[in-house]
C-alpha positions in Angstrom: 12.1 -41.0 10.4 14.1 -38.0 9.4 14.4 -37.1 5.7 17.7 -36.8 4.0 17.3 -33.0 3.8 16.7 -32.8 7.6 19.8 -34.9 8.3 21.9 -32.7 6.1 20.6 -29.5 7.7 21.2 -30.9 11.2 24.7 -32.1 10.3 25.5 -28.7 8.7 24.2 -26.9 11.8 26.3 -29.0 14.1 29.4 -28.4 12.0 28.8 -24.7 12.0 28.2 -24.7 15.8 31.5 -26.6 16.3 33.4 -24.1 14.1 31.9 -21.1 15.8 32.8 -22.4 19.3 36.3 -23.4 18.1 37.0 -19.9 16.8 36.6 -18.6 20.4 35.1 -15.3 19.4 31.5 -16.2 20.1 29.2 -14.4 22.5 27.1 -16.8 24.5 24.1 -15.3 26.2 23.0 -16.8 29.5 20.4 -14.2 30.4 16.7 -15.2 30.8 15.7 -12.9 27.9 18.4 -11.4 25.8 18.1 -7.9 24.3 20.7 -6.2 22.2 19.7 -2.5 22.6 19.9 0.3 20.0 23.5 1.3 19.5 25.0 -1.9 20.8 27.2 -4.1 18.7 28.5 -7.6 19.2 31.7 -8.5 17.4 31.6 -12.1 16.2 28.8 -14.7 16.3 26.0 -14.8 18.9 24.9 -18.1 20.3 21.6 -18.1 22.2 20.2 -21.3 23.8 16.8 -21.7 25.4 15.7 -18.1 25.8 13.9 -15.4 23.9 16.0 -12.7 22.2 15.4 -9.3 20.6 17.8 -7.4 18.4 16.4 -3.8 18.5 16.5 -1.3 15.7 20.0 0.3 15.5 21.8 -2.8 17.1 24.2 -5.0 15.1 25.9 -8.4 15.3 29.1 -8.6 13.3 28.7 -12.4 12.7 26.0 -15.0 12.5 23.2 -15.5 15.1 22.7 -19.1 16.1 19.7 -19.9 18.2 18.4 -23.1 19.7 14.8 -23.0 21.0 12.5 -20.0 21.8 11.8 -16.8 19.9 14.0 -14.3 18.0 12.8 -10.9 17.0 15.2 -9.0 14.6 14.9 -5.3 13.9 18.7 -4.6 13.8 21.5 -5.6 11.5 23.1 -9.0 11.3 26.4 -9.1 9.3 26.1 -12.9 8.8 23.4 -15.6 8.7 20.6 -16.6 11.1 20.2 -20.2 12.1 17.2 -21.0 14.2 16.2 -24.5 15.4 12.9 -24.9 17.2 11.3 -21.5 17.8 9.8 -18.5 16.1 11.7 -15.9 14.0 10.1 -12.5 13.4 12.0 -10.2 11.0 10.8 -6.6 11.5 10.8 -3.7 9.1 14.3 -2.3 9.9 16.0 -5.7 10.0 19.0 -6.4 7.7 20.4 -9.9 7.4 23.5 -10.1 5.1 23.6 -13.9 5.0 21.1 -16.7 4.8 18.2 -17.3 7.1 17.8 -21.0 7.9 15.0 -22.3 10.2 14.1 -25.8 11.3 11.0 -26.8 13.2 10.4 -23.1 13.4 8.1 -20.4 12.1 9.3 -17.3 10.1 7.3 -14.1 9.9 7.8 -10.6 8.5 
């Protein structure tokens, strides 16, 4: 049975996902493994489902990163929050996250 906190977190996550998709400025990655290379910028939120992702040093996302399943390695800048459900999040030494970091059924390491 899920705790009240888990239900609230899942509900909040689904509301956020719905809002992001409704805005229409979201980048959805469909590559097997996604890499945002040095010097690359994504304007708006980034949604990654079922794949590994890496945000290299010198890259940036001007919005939140929402990830369902798999692994996320951040060494770039995120001008928003990180939401990870079921996976691993590694925050490396050059990483900057301006918003919150929320993980559920996941591991966080620095």
